N, C-alpha and C positions, 0 to 999 in steps of 0.2 A: 666637792660634794662632802669630804670629810671634814673640812673645816667649818662648813656649814652646820653639820651636826654638832660638832664641838662648841660652837659659839652659841646655838640653841640650847644645849645641854647647861652651858654655864649661866646663861641667863635666867633658865628655871630655878637654878640653883641660888640666884640672887646676887651673882656677881656681875658688875656694872661692865658695860661694853669697853670703857677706858681701860681697865684692867687687862681684859681679854686682848685687846689690840697692842698693849704694852707687851705683854707676854709672848704674842705672835711674833712682834717685830724683834725681841731678844732672840727668839728660836731662829727667825730668818736670818739675824746678823751673825749668828754663831756658826753658821755652815762656811763662812768666808775665812775663818781663821784655822789653821791646825788643831787638833784635838787638844795637844799639850798645852795650848795657850788659850782655851775656850773661856775658863773660868775667868782669866784675866781681861780678857776682851769683853766679856760681860760685864765685869767689874768698871772697867773704864768707860763702857758706854753708858753704864747707869750712874756713875759719877757725873760724868760730861752732861748729861740731860737733866740731872739734878741741879748742877750749878748753874746752866743755862736757865733753867726754870726759876732759880733764885733771883739772878741777874734781871731777867725780863720781869719778874714781879716788881723789884724795887725799882727799877726804870718806869714802869707803867704807874706805879705808886707816886713817883715824883713828877711825872707829866699831867697825872689826873690833879695832883695838887697844884701846880704852877701854871697850869694852860687850861685845863679842865677835862671834862668826861669825853667829849667828843674827840679830843685830839689823841687820846689812847686808841681809839678804833682808827682814826687815819694812820697813826704811827704803826699799828699792827698790820694794816691793810698795805702800807708802803712795804714792809719788809715782808710781807707775804709775795708781793709782785717781785721784789729783788731775790728772793729764795727760788721763785719759779723760774726767772730767766737765768738764774745762775745753774740750775737742774738742767734746763734745756740747752745750756751752753757746755755743760758737762757731759751730755749723752754724746758718744761718737757718731760721725755720720756713717751712713750704712752705704757702701757704694750700691749703685743701682745695677741691677742685672739687665743686661740685654734681653729683649722679649724672647721667648721660646718662637722658634720658626716651625 
């Protein structure tokens, strides 16, 4: 509920959804590292995202020029599927609980 209010208030102030999502992602990631390393973790995370975006844009431009615009979307769909499968594989299996008697 509190997150919804935050997003709605930021929308009214003219801040786009992408920025809100990026800020909330950074805040959620910072809980996984010790407090003394939090600033470094946020810096590494932001640097990694920025470099990945740069590489993805360059690759998309090359694919667009050499193959065509449709290939860029197929390429993106392929990597979205690969990422989804990797995420599913990375989630640890939960042992099943026996039914309560």
